N, C-alpha and C positions, 0 to 999 in steps of 0.2 A: 281560690281563693278569691274574694273580687278584688276588685281594682281599687276599690278605697282602702279594703286593708292591707295589701301590697305599700302601695303607696306612704302608708300608714307607717308600716313596718319600717319601710325604707326609713323614711323624717325620722323615726325615732332612734334609728340605727346611726342614723347620721349625725343627729344630736347628742345621743349621747359618747358617739367616738369623738366629737369634736370638744365635748366639756373632759376629756379626758379620763373617764369612767371606766377604763379598762383597766387591765392591772387588781392588784391587790384592795383595792378601794381608797387609794390614797389619792387625795386629789389634793394639787399647790394649791401658796396661799393666795396667787393670783392666777385667775384662770380669765383668759382674753373671751369676750364674746361680741355681741353682734353693734352693741351699743357701749362697749365700754372695757369694762375688767371690774368681776366680782372679784371682791375682799374676803380671804376668809379670816384674818387674824390681822385686821385694819389695825389696832392700837385706840388710840384715839382722835376719831377725827370730828367736826362740825354736825352738831343733827339740822336736819333739814326738815321736820314737823308738816304731816301732808294728815288731812280725813277725810275719810270716806264716807257717804253716807246715802247714797243714788247717784250723788258727782261727788268731785275733786275738790278738797281745797287746801290749794286754791288748785288752780283750773290749769295751769302751765306755772312750769318752771327754766330757768336762764341758767346757765354754769357757765363757764369760760372754760377750752378746750385744757385737762389736766388735773379739775379740782377732783379734791376724795372728797364724799358728804356720806353720814349716815344716811339714809331715807329713813326716816320715823313713820310708819304708815299704820293712824288709827280707825280701826272700822270700829264707826261708829253705826254699822247695817244690823239686821238683826239676822242674817246671815252669814256662812264662811265663804269665801275667797281663797283664791288663788292668784295672787296679786305677782305679774309677769312684765317685765323692764325687758325691750328689748326693739328691733326694728320690724319695720311690717314680716321682710319675711321671715324672720326667725318667731314671732306671734303668730304667723297664718299659720309655720310646722306644730308649735305645742297648742296651738285650738286641734287641729288635727290630732292631735295624739288625744286630749285632752274627750273630744267627741268619740271618739272609739272607746274611753277606756274613763266613763265619765264617773267614775268614783274615785279616780285616782285625786291622791292628798297628801301629792309630794314634794318638798322642796326639790329645787333644781338651784345650781349658782346665781342664775337670773330671777328666782319667784320665791316669795315667801306667803306660806298657809297664815291665814285673816281668822281667828273664831272670831264668832260677834264680841262684840266692847273689848278685842285684845290691840295691843300694839308689838310690832314688829319691827324688823330692821334691818335694811337692805344695803350693807356699806357700798361701794359701788368708787369705782375712780372714773370718768370721763372722758376718756381720753380719745376718743373716736369724736368727731364733729358731725353736728347731723342734729336731723328732727328723731326723737322716740318716742315712743309711747309705755304708760305704765298701764294695765290692766287687767281685768277677771280672766284666765282662760279656762275657769269653769265652764265645762260645757252648755249648762242650762243659762251662762249668764253672757256668753257669745252674743254680740251685737246688739244687746240690750243693756249696756251698760255704758256711762261713758269713759272714755281715757285719760288719764294726764298726759298730758305733751309736755316733753320735756327738749326744751332747745340746748343745745352744747353749739359755745362760738368758736369758730375755729381762731387757735394760737395765732394772734400776729406778734412777730416779732418785731422787740423795741428798733428805732433807726438810731 
C-alpha cells in the first residue's frame, strides 16, 4: 500500500470517526465540525443565498459568532460540485479523500452535492470564530475554482 493511500485511509477514518459515523448510522442533530456546527434538524433559519458560476457571488460572507444560517447554494455552472465548508485542515483532508476516490458523490455533514442548476441548503451554526472556506472538493476541481471566504467575527460580551 502506498504512503498516499495509507494517509488517505487514516484521514478518512479520522474524518468519519470525528463525525460520529460509527454505530447504527444515527447521527446527532448537531455535529461539531472545524468551522462550526452542522445542523441536521435546524427548524426555520435565516437563508443566506449564494450563487456559484465559475466564481462565488458574493465572494465573501461575514457572520457574528453564534449565528445560525441556512446557506442556500445555487449552482449556475454546467457541472456537478461537492461543496464543502471547513478550515484549511479539514478541507485538505477532504481533498485527499476525493483525489483517491474521484467519483465519490456523497454528502457529509459539512458538504452538499450540487447538480447543475440545483439549489441545495447547508444549515450551519457559526459558533467557531475565524476564517473558513466553502469550496468544491471534487478531485478535478481542486485548486481550479475559487473559494467562498467566510469570516466568523468573535463574540464580544457587552460591557
